[in-house]
N, C-alpha and C positions, 0 to 999 in steps of 0.2 A: 139565303142565297142572294137575295136582293142587296144585302149590305156588302157582300164581297163584289157584286157587279159595280155598285156604286164607288168602292174602293179602288178597283181596278180602272174604272173611267177617270177618276180624280188622278190616280197616278200617271195614266197616258197623258192627260192633258197638262200636267206639270212636266212631263219629259218632251213632249212635243208641242210647243206654243205655236199660236197661230201665225201666218205669213202675212206681211203688211199688205201686200195687194191681192190677196187671196179672198174671194168671195165665200159667202155662207155655207154654200151647198157644197163645193170642193173641201172645205175645212171640214164638215160634218162626216164626207165620205172618207176623208183621210183618217179621221179620229176613229170611224168605226173599222177601218181595215187594222189600224193597229190595236184596238180591243179585241178583235177576234184573233189576231196573232197572239196577244198576250194570254188569252183563254186556252188557246191550242197548245202553247207552252206549258200551261199548268196541267191541263189534262192529260198531255203526253208524260211529264214528269212523274204524275201521280201513278200512272199505269207501270211505268218502268220502275219504279221505286219499289213496288211491291214484289218485284221478282228478284231484287237483289238479296244476296245472303250477309246476313249480319255477322256470321263468324268470319267471313272474308274480311270484311272492313275491321274487325278486331284484329285479325294477323297482320294485316298493314300497319296498324297502329303499333302493334307490339313489336314487328319487326323494325320499325321507325326508332322506338324507343332503344332497342338493343344497340342498333347502328350509332345512333348519337350519344350514347352514355357509355362509359367504361364499365362502371359498376352495375349490376342488374336490380339496384333497389327500385329505379324507377319503373322497370318492367313489372316486378312483383307487385308494386303499390297499383299498377295499372290492371293486372289481373284480379286482385281483391276488388277494385271498384266496379270491374265489368261483371264479376260474380253478383254484386248487390244490385247492378242495374237490370241484369236479367230476373231478378226476384221482385221487381216492382211492376206491378199489373196495371198501375194507373198510365203510364207511358207506353202509349202505342206505336210510337215513331222511333223506336230504338235505333234502327239503321240510319235514319236520317240524323240523329243526333250525333252518332259516332262518325258518319260522314262528313257532317260539318265541323268537328273537332279535328279530324285529319285534314280537311282542307285548310283549317285556320292555321295548322302546325307546319304545313308544307307550303314552301315559296311559290308565288304563282307562276306560271309560264307567260312571261310577257311577249316572247317571240313566237308563240303558237300560231298556227294558221287558223284564222278565223271562219275559214269555210267550214261547212258542215261535214261530219264525218259519221261513221258508223258507231252504235252503241255496242257494249259487249254482247249484247243479245240479238244484234241485227237491228234494233230500233233505237232512235233518240238521237242526240248529237253529243258531241264532245265539248266539255266545260272548259272554262277558262284556267282552272287549276289541274294540275297533271301530278301523278305520282309516279314512283319507278315501276309499279305493276300497271296492268290494265285496269282503268279506273272508269267509271259510268260518266256519262255526260247529259247535260240538261238544256243544251240550246235547242230551240224551236225556229222554224222557218218564218220568213216575214210573211210569204202567201202560201196557201196550201191547196192541194188538189181535192178530188171527192174522196179519196180514202183517208186524207188527213195526216199522211205520213210520208208523203214524196219529199226527197232532199231538195234543197235549194243551194244557191251559189253564195248566198250571204246571210249570215247569222243574224239572230236578233240583235245583238249588242252593235253590230256594225251598222245596221239599217238605222237603229236608233241614234247612233252618232252622225250620220249622214243627215237624218231629218234636224238634229239639233243644230248641226253646222249651217245647214241652209236657213233656218229661222234665224239664227243668231248673227249670220254674215261674219263668221270668223275669219281672220286673216292668217298669213303665214307666220310663224313664230321662230325665234332662233335664240340660241342660248350658247354663249361663248365663256369659256373658263380662261382667264387672263393669267393664272397662276402657273400654270403648266403649258400655257400655249396650245390647249385642246379646244378644240371648236367644232360645231355642227350645226347644221340648219334642218329644221323640220319643215318637210313639204307640205304644202296645203292640199287639203283633200276636198275636191268641190265633186258635186253631182247636181243634177236638175231635180228640181221638185216633183214630188209625187203628182202624178195626174188625178184629176178629180175623178176618172173613171176607175181608178185602181188598176193600172196596168201591171202586168206580171213583174216578178223581180228580174227577169232576164233583160228588161228593157232599160234597168239601171245601168249606167255608165260604171265601169271598173276603175280602180286606181292602178295605172300602169307602171308606177315608179318601183323598181326592184330595191329591196333592203335585204342585206345579209341576215341570214337567221341566227339564233342564238348557238346553235351548233358550230357554225361556220366561225362566229367569233370566238368560241371555245376552242376551236382547232387551231386558231392563231395566237391564243393567249399564252402559252409557254414561250413561243418567240418573243412576243413583247414583253413578259415578265424578264426576259434575259437581255433586254435591250436590242433586240433585233427587229428589223421591219418586216412585215408580212404583207399579203396581198390587201387585206382590209385595214390594218392597223401599220402605218409607216412612220418613222421618224424623219422630219423635215430637218432637225438640227438636234444638238445634243440635249436641248432643254425644251424641245417641242415634239409632240406625237398629234398626227393628222387622224381624225375619226371620219368615218363615213358620214355624209350629210343626210342621208336617209333613214337615220336611227331616231326612234322616239326618245323623248326625254328621259324615261326611267333606266333606259340602257345607257344613254349617255352618262346618266350619274353614276352607275356602276362602272362604267369605262374610265370616268375621271378618277375612281377611287383606285381602280387597279392600273392605272397610268402612273400614279406615284412613286410605287416601287420600281417601276420600269426606269423612270427617269433617275430616280436616286441610285439604282444599280449601276447605269450609265456613267454617272459622276463618280461613284466611288470607284468603278474599274479604272477609270482613267489616273484616279488618286493613287491606286495601288501601284500602278505601273509607273508612276513618276519617281524620280530620284530624289531622295532627301539626305543631306549632309549632317546626319544626327544619330545614334545609336537609338535613342528613345523614339525618334521620329520613324525610323526604319521598323522597330518594333511595332509601332501603332500601325503601319501598313502591312505587317505580317499579321497582326491580330484581325485587321479588317479583311484581308484576304482569306484568312480562315473561317470568320463569319459569312463572307460571300460564298465560299464552298457550300457551308450548310445551307444557305439560301438556295443555291443551285440544286441541292440534293431535294429540298422542299419542292421546287419546280418540277424536277424529274418525277417525283411521287405524284404531284398534281396532273402533269401530263399522261402519266399512265392511267389514273383514274378517268381522265377526259377519254382517252382511247378506248378503254374497256366499255365507258357508257355509250359511246358512239358505236362501237361494235356490236353491242348488246341488241341495237335497234336497227331496223330494216330503213331503207332509204324514205320511205313515206313517213315512217313515225319520227324520223331525225328532222324531217322538214316541219313537222307538225310541233314537236316539243321533245327536247333532251331531257326535261325535267323527270321523266318517267325513270330514268336510269340513275338519279340521284346527284347528278352533277348540273349545277347552274352559274351563271355569273355570280349571283348573290352568294352562294355557297363559296365560290373562290373567293369573293372579297372577305369572307368570314375566316376561310383558311389562311390567308396571307395578311391577317390583321397584326398578329405579333412580329412576322417578319418586316412589315412595313414600319412598325415603331422601332424595332432594330435599326432598319436602313437609316431611319430619321436620325436617331442617336448617333450613330457612326458618320452621317453626312456633317452633323453639327461638330462633331470631334474633328473630322477632317478640315473643316473650315477654320477652327480655332488654332489648328496646329500650324497654320500660316503665320500666326502672330505670337504664338508661345512655344516655349521647348523646354525640355529638361523636367524640373520640378514643376514649374507653372503649368505645363501641360497634365502632368500627373495629378496635380491639385484640381484642375478644371474637370477631369473624368472622375475624380473621387467625389467631387461634389454632387455628381448625380447619384452616387450611393448614400450620401448623408442628408440631402436636402430636398430629395422627393419622396413622397409618401407611396409611390407606385412601386408594389413588389417587383414587377417586370423590369422597371428601369433600374432599380436598386440591384437586381441579379444580373442584368446584362453589364452594368458598370464594372461590377466585381468580377465578371469573367473577362472583360476587356482588361482589368488592371492586372490580372494575374499574367498576361501574356505581356502586357506593356511595360511593367516594372522589373522585367528580368534583366536588361541592362543596368538599371538603377541599383538594384541590388549585388550585381557583379562589381561595380564600381565601388559600392559600399564594402562589400567583403575585402576586396583588395586594400582599401583605405585602412579599415580596423584591425587587419591582420598583417598587413605587409609594410603599412606606413606610406604607400605610394599612391599617387593619385594618377589614375589611368581614365582620363576625360578629354579626349582629343577635341570634342566639339563643345565643350564649355557647358555641359548640362547637369553636372553635379553642383551641390551647394557649397562646395569647397573650391575657391578659387586660387589658383597659383599666381602670384605677382609677377609682373614683367620684371626681369633681371635688370636692364637698364634703369627703369624707374626706381628698384630698389637701390641701385648704385648712386643714382642722385640724391635720393632721399638720405641715404648713410652719409654721404658727402656733407649734406646740409646739417643733419643732426649729430654727426660725429659717432655715429654709434658703431660698436664693435662688431666684427663678422657673426659672432655666435648671437648676438642680438637681434641681427637682421634675420638670421636664420629662423629663430624662434617666433618673432613678432611680425616679420614682414614678408616671409616667403609664402605663408598661406593665409587666405582670409576667408572668413564665413560670410557667404551672402545671404541675407536674410530673405531677401526677395525670392529666391529660388529654392527654398526649402519647402518640399512637398507637404501636403496636409495629412499625409499618411503618418507622419511623425510630428512630435511636438517641437516646440522651440528648444526646451530643456534638453531634450533628447538629441536634437541636433547638435547643441553645444558640446555634449558630452561625445558624440561620434567625433566632432572636430578636433576635440582636446586628444582623443585616443590616437587617431591618425597623426597629429603634428607631433605628439611625443614619441611615436614610433620613430617617425622621420629624423626627429632630433636625436634620439638614441643611435639610430643607424648612421648619421652623417656629423652630428655635434659631438656625440659622446664616442665616437667610432667604435661601435659594439654591434656590428651588423651581424655577428655569429649569434648572438642572443635572440636577434629579431628573426633570423631565417629559422632557428629551432622552434621558436614560438609560433611563427606561422604554420609550420608542419604540423605541430603538436594541436593546436587550438582553432585551426582554419575550419570553419563550418559553412555548409551550403545555405543560403539566406534565400527566402522567397516570401512572396507577399501572401498575407492572410493569417499566419501565425505569430500575432503581435506579443503574446506572453513569451513565447520561446525566444523571439529576436530581442526582447528586452533583456532576458537573462544572459543571453550571449553578449549583449553590449555592456552590461554590469561587469559580468565576469572579466571580459577584456579589459574595461576600465580599470578595475581593481588591480589586475596584474600588471598592466601598463604603468600606471601610477606608482605602484610599489617599486619596480625595477627602477623608474626615473630618480626617485628620491633615494634610492639605495646608492645609485651610481654617483650623484651629486654629493652624497654624504661620505660615502666609504672611498670611492675612488679618487674624486676631486677635492674632497674635504672643504667643502662649501662652508660648513658651520665653523669649521677652525679658522678660515679665513674671516668669517664676520667678528669672530671673537678678537682675533689679532687686530683688525681696524679699529674695534672698540678699546681695546688696550694701548695702541701706540698712537693712532690719529685721534682718538678722542680723550686721550690722557689718563686712561683708566689705569695703567701701570705707573704708579706714583714714583716707586724709587727709580725708575728708569728716567723719568722726565726729571726728576730733580736732579740726577747725576749728569744728564745731558746738558741741561741748562748751566749748570755749574761749571761743567768743562768747556763750554761753548762761550761763555758770558765774555772773557777776555778777547776772544777772537771776533765776535759780532759787535763788539764796541767800535771797531774799526771799519772805514768806508767800505761800501759793498764791492767796489772794484779791487780791493785787495784781499777778497776772500776766494779760497781755492777750494775746489771740490774734494780733492784728495785729504785736504786737512779736516773738513767737515765730516768726510766718510771715517776717518780715523778716529775722530771724537765719538762718533756714533757707535763704532765697534768697541771702544773703551766704554761705553755707557751699558752696553749690552752684556759686556763680559763682567762689568761690575754690579750687574743688578740680577733680579731674579729672571730677567728676559732670556738670559743664557740657557734656561731649562725649556725654552720652547723648541718647536720642531725647526729643524735646519731649513725645511723648505720654506716656513713661515719667515724665518729671520733673513733668509736670501732675499726675499721679495720687500724686504725694507730697506728704504734707501734715502740718503739725504741729498737735497738738490737745491740750486738757487733759481728764484723767479727771475723774470726778466728786469735787468738793471736799469734804473733811472739816474739822473744827476742828482747827487747830494745825498743819497741813500746810504744808510750803514747796513751791517750784517744783519741786525734784527729784522730789517725790512724785507729781505730778499730770502731768508732761510726758510725751508719748509721741508716736512717729511713726506716720502711717497711710498705707497703700498701698491706694488704692481700684481695684477691679476690676469689670467689668460682664458682662453676658451676652454670648457663651455661655462666656467664660473662667471664670465662677464656678462651671461644672460641676467643674473641676479644682480651682480655689482657691475652695473652699467656706467659707461662715461659719465653720464649725469650724476651716478651715484659717486663717483670718484671725485667730481667737482664738488659736490655737497659736503663730502668729508674733508677736502682741502680748505673749504671756506670755515668749516667749524674748527678745524685744528688751527688755522690762523688766528682766529678769534680767541680761542682758548691758550694758545701760545702767547699772544699778546696780553691776556689777563696775568697768565703764569709768569712773564716777563716784568710786569708792573708789581706783582706780588714779590718776586725775587728782589727786584730793586728797592721797594719799600722795607723789606726785611732786613737788607744789608744796612739801610741808613737807620733803622730802629736799633738794629745792634750796636751801631758805632755811637748812636746818641747814649744809649743806655750804659756803654761802657766808659765812654767820655764823661758822662754824668759823675762818675765817682773819681774822676782825675783832672782832665784839663778843663772841663766844662765848669767844674766846681771852684776853680781858680778865678774864673771870669764871670762868677754868678752875680757880683755886685753890679756890672755893666750890662750884661746880657741875659740874665736869668729870667727876666720875664718873656724875652724873645724865645727862649728854649721852651719855656713851658707852653707858651702857645703853639709853637711848631710841633712839640710832642703830642699835644691834644690833637692837632688837626692830621698828624701821620696817624694817630690812632683811629680817628675816624675813617681815614682812607683804608687802612688794613682791615678795619671791619667791613667797610662796603665791598672791598675786593674779597674778602673770606666768604661774605654771604653770597655774593654774586657766583663766585666758584663753586660754592657747595649746592647752590640751587641749579646751576647747569649740570654738574657732574652726577648729583643723585636725584634730584627731584625731576630732572628732564631725562637725562641719558638712562639712568638706571631703571626709571619707571618705563621708559620706551623700550628698552631692552627686554624687561619682564613680558611686555605685551607681545614683542617679537617673538620671544621664546614659546609663549603660549599659543600663537598662531602656528608656528612651525611643528609644535607637538601634536596637532591635531590628527586623528587617524587618517582622515580622508583628504589630507593635504595634497595639493598638486603643485607643479612648478609655477603654474599663473599665481596660486595662494602665495607662494614663496615671494615673487616679485612684487605683488601689492602689498604684502606685509612689510618686506624691507623699504618698499617706497613711503608707506605710510609711517614707518619708524624715522626715517630721514626727515620726512616733512614736520614731524612732531618734534623734532630736535631743533629745526631751524626756527619753527614758529614759536614753540615755547622758549627756546633759548635766546629770545630777543634778536634773532636774525632776521625776522620777517618785516616787511615795510608796513606803513600805516597809511591810510587814505583818509583825507579830510571829508567830512559829511557836509561841508559848506560849498567849497569849490570842486571837489570831485578830483582834484590833482594829488599826486602823492606828495606827501611831507616827509619831513625827517623822521627816519624810522627809529626804533629803539637801538639799532645797531650804530647809526651815526651818534646818537646821544651818549651811548657807552664810549665810542672811539674817543668822542671829545673830553669825557670826563677821564678816561684814561691818559690822554694827552696832558690834561691839567695834573694829574698825579705825577707824572714824569718830571714835568716841569716844576713842581713842588719840592720834588726829590732833589734836583738839581739845586734849587735854590737853598735848600736845608744843607745840602753838602757846601754851598758857598758860605753859609753861615758858619758851618763848623770850621770851614779852613780859615775864616775871619777869626774865629774864638782861639784855634790853635796858634794863629800868627799873634794874636794879643797875648796868648799865655806865653809865647816864646820872648815876645818883646819884655813883658814883665820878668820873666827869668833872667834875661839879659841884663836888665835894668837893676835887678837885686844883685847881680854878680858884679855889676860895676861899681855899686855902691860899696859893696864888701871890699872889693878891691882897692877903692880911694881911701876907704877907711883904714885898710892894712897899710896903705902907703904914707898914712899920716894926713890925708887931705879930708877936707870936710866938705860933704856936699857935692853936689854937681853943678857945674856952669852951664852958660848958654851953648857954649861949643861942645860940651858933652852931650847935651840933649840932641844937638844935632847930629852927632856921631852914633846915636843909639839907633838900632835897627827899627824900622817901620814894622807895625802888624801886617802889613801887605808887601810881599815882595815887590821890588821894582821901586817903592817910593823913596828910597834914600838917594837924592840927589846932591852934588855939590851946591854949597851956599851961591845965590845969585843966579842960580841956572833955574830955568823952567822946566816943570815936570811935562815929559811927554807922554801921551796915552799908548805905551807899549804893550806888547802882548805878554802876559805872564806865563811862566814855564811849568809853574807847580799848582796853580789853582784850577780847579774845575770848572769855574765860572769866571774866566777872563774878563768878559765884557762888564762884568759888575766893578771893575776898577774904573774909578772916575778921576778927572784931573784934580779932584779937590783932595784924593788920598783917602786916609781913614775917616776924616770928618764928612765925607760923603758917602762913603762906602757903606756904613751901617745903616743910615736911614733909607738908602736905595734898597738894601737888602729887607729891611722890614716892610717898606711899601710893596716890594714884590710879593713877598709872603703874604701881606694882607690881601693883596688883590687876588693872587691865585686860591687863596682860602674861601673868599667871598664868592668867587666864579664857580669854585667846586660846589659849594653849599648851594648857590642858585641853581644850578644846572641839576644837582641832586633832588632838590625840592621838585623841579618840574617833572623829573623822571618818575619820583614817586606819585605825583599827581596823575601821571598817564596811567601808571600801573594800577592805581586805586579803581580805575573804571574799566579795566579789562574784564571781557566775559569768562576768561579762564581763571578757575580758582588758584592753581598753581602760581600763575604770575600776580594775582593779588596776595598771595602768601609771600611772595618775594618783597613786595613792598611793606608788609607788616613785619618782617623779620629786620629789615634795614632801618624800620623806624619803630622798633618794639617799645621806647620808651617816648614816643612822641616828641622827640627834641626838634624834630623838622615840622613844617607847616606846608604839607603839600598842596600844590596847584598846579592847574593845568595850563601849559604854555599855549596852546591852541585857543583857549578862551581869551587869553590876554592878547592874541594875535589875530583876533577876528576882524579888528578894525582895519587890518591891512598896513600897507606902507604909509597910508596918510597919517594914521595916527602917530607912527614913529617920528614923521616929519614935524608934526605938532608938538611932539613932545621934545624935540630937539629945539623947536623955535622957542619953548618956553625957559630954556636954560638961560641964565643971565650971561652977558659977554665974559665976566670975571670967572664964572665956572668953566665956559668954554675954553678960556685961556689957560687956566689952571689944568683942565683936563687935556689939552694939548702939550703942556709941558710934561706932565705925567706919562703920557702915551709916548713922548719921544724919550723919556728917560727909560720907560720900561723896554722900549724896542732896543735901546742900546745895550740895556742889562741882559736881555734875553735873546740877543742875536746868536749867540753861541749855544747858551745851555738848552734852549728850547726849539732851535732849528731841527735838531734831529728828530725829536719827539713829533713835532708836527709833520715832518717829512714822512716819517714812519707810519702814523696813523692815517695821515691822508691818503698815503699809498694803498694801506689795508683797505679803507672805504672804497677806493677806487676799484680794488680787486673783488672785493665782497659784492 
């Protein structure tokens, strides 16, 4: 017993420290009074505990478990443990154990009246912890009368707090919550120190500050949670809730937690009532409004519980503690915890909706479902998305089944371009109307694609709607689109991803199949591509040969004398005389001959071209850019074909004359003709290999790749456009029509096109020079024939030989060379020679050397430029282009070298090379240049004009 007294004395000394100015006698008396008070509490608690029923406490615990758990597992488990507890004889205080566990599981009644009250049996005090049913209390009085059970006005805990406050000199404290603008101030509780004589409790001063009870706060709580002001809890602004200043800190903490849903509800209510120009934004407000109505249902249920709890207690019990009825502020915090989390999420969504819209807003809300591990957050986001995405799926359904974009607020990930902007763009790029409808009418906005669908899925959706729109307006097949929409239209909604993907895949296959069918069967796209290959890429050989043969005489004349009806008539003649006559009439009527823009000095070969006309919707694939590429390739191939035709004509003339006319002058010009025939053979070999390479290695190979791309089962219109574009780019690149870039200067140098143009120009000039040599040979043969006839005539007349006069009367091998004796020869224009400028004042004595010099220079220039071309081809990364250089130089007769390496020194090296030449070489070179310029003024001018014009157009 002495150990208990010592422990109690130490506890009292620790709780009530000595006052600074108190003498020892008063301190001992105060210590004894507190010790007696403690002993009285313990003795009363022991006597009252013996009269309590253990079964009553067990029933309270069991009811609590049934009330707080939906499943009966907890209550059954407790019954088993309770039965085992009763069988243990070593534990004598079973009721106290159960009562302690019950108090630990029940929240304390912070706002209970601290004054003494009656016990269930008429004795004892009310404790700090209350339950829904009547519970025992163990509070004791600070002073006691003779019987030891007289009630007092203050409990032991209050008296100890007063003593502690007096001894420690505590000051007023305040706590302000800056987040929600909720503040309170805790009042100070002061009292006089206990007298040394042990005055009764009635002499102590009372705290006269009124504070609202927990029942009062609970009565006002439903209004606060709805954002409405009440007597004790009022809203000073939309973001501030005023709390009473007399509440203790624990109550303030609970009210802080309960104020958060109140303020969030007020803000969300204002957001729902606001107007938003956007279907998805309006849907978000509707979803938030639905959640707020569910929140109000929770508040109504909570209000009903609070009213039943208050009505189940009388007025005195309500003032003491409402915790007996099972409703407290702490339980309200627990009940509203999930609702508060939902309000937080909706508030964040509402705030983000100000800067996001459409797919961006859907992606933001969807991130809560995919990026957070909290199941409540994920489930809440999924529930919000089910309402939020309804306008999105309505727009999606109309897009993939009708091909129409119903998006007045620009929230869908498909954007319709501005019509005026499209017109300006089409004017700049000269695109066809159908091209603009397919490529420029709609665009895919990758930034607004929601995260609920993938990027590939969005591209497929975009292509479905664009194809349906093109079928409706571009292909003029709206009847099929309407029938398809009625048969295939399905209701789309969020959540069923597998079904949605199945619908999209089915719509994609159906739409693409219909579009390709229309382009092939109705609009004959593939027939047009084949016609372009045959006529503009010279695939129809008999037609091109007949056309060139029939046009050659007309195209040799100046460009100004060309008439379109003449060209059209020759084109019709070529069609009727070749296998082209068996093509479709629709294809043949699109083929036309026209003239390019005329320039001074051009001839018919420079301005003639073929044109193939296409209309909508085929011009989606065969765009104006594609037509331009076809024209470039045709002009280039037509020029090669023209050179081949010219060289072939000259070769046939040489071979025919070699057995007749040329054999007669072999003693004088035999070597010249041998060299000329060798050089012509080289040029014909070059042209044939070049033509074979472009027609077969380039065009046919690219055509096979185009056919393979078109034949794919899942081919779309975009795939057709891409394949056709690659087809044309491969032809222009591999066909030596692309430009090269210098690796040193970074500027564009002469491309293969310009090199080939110059080589073709040299060949035409050489052909004209050979024609001049042939004309000279024919004139020489004629002169010899006349000379022999003159000898025979004089012999028949009895005259012997020829005199000087007879020599002068003989005809010159060059027409126009015969002039009377004593008169000078004037450089007049010949009428029958193809190269009139080759006639020099020196007559035949100067004509033949000039021709030889001309042929020699052209041959050397051709070989030098061919060597450079072969050197450039040998370093190309493309295998086919390397192969072209191999077949042109299959016997290594040429020594390829790169012109760029030779020109790396720039213009300064050229100047130094010119300075190294001797004056005699310079003078000789100037003389030769002057002679060549006179000799080539007529025979080469048209070729230069022709090829220069072709280079500029390319």
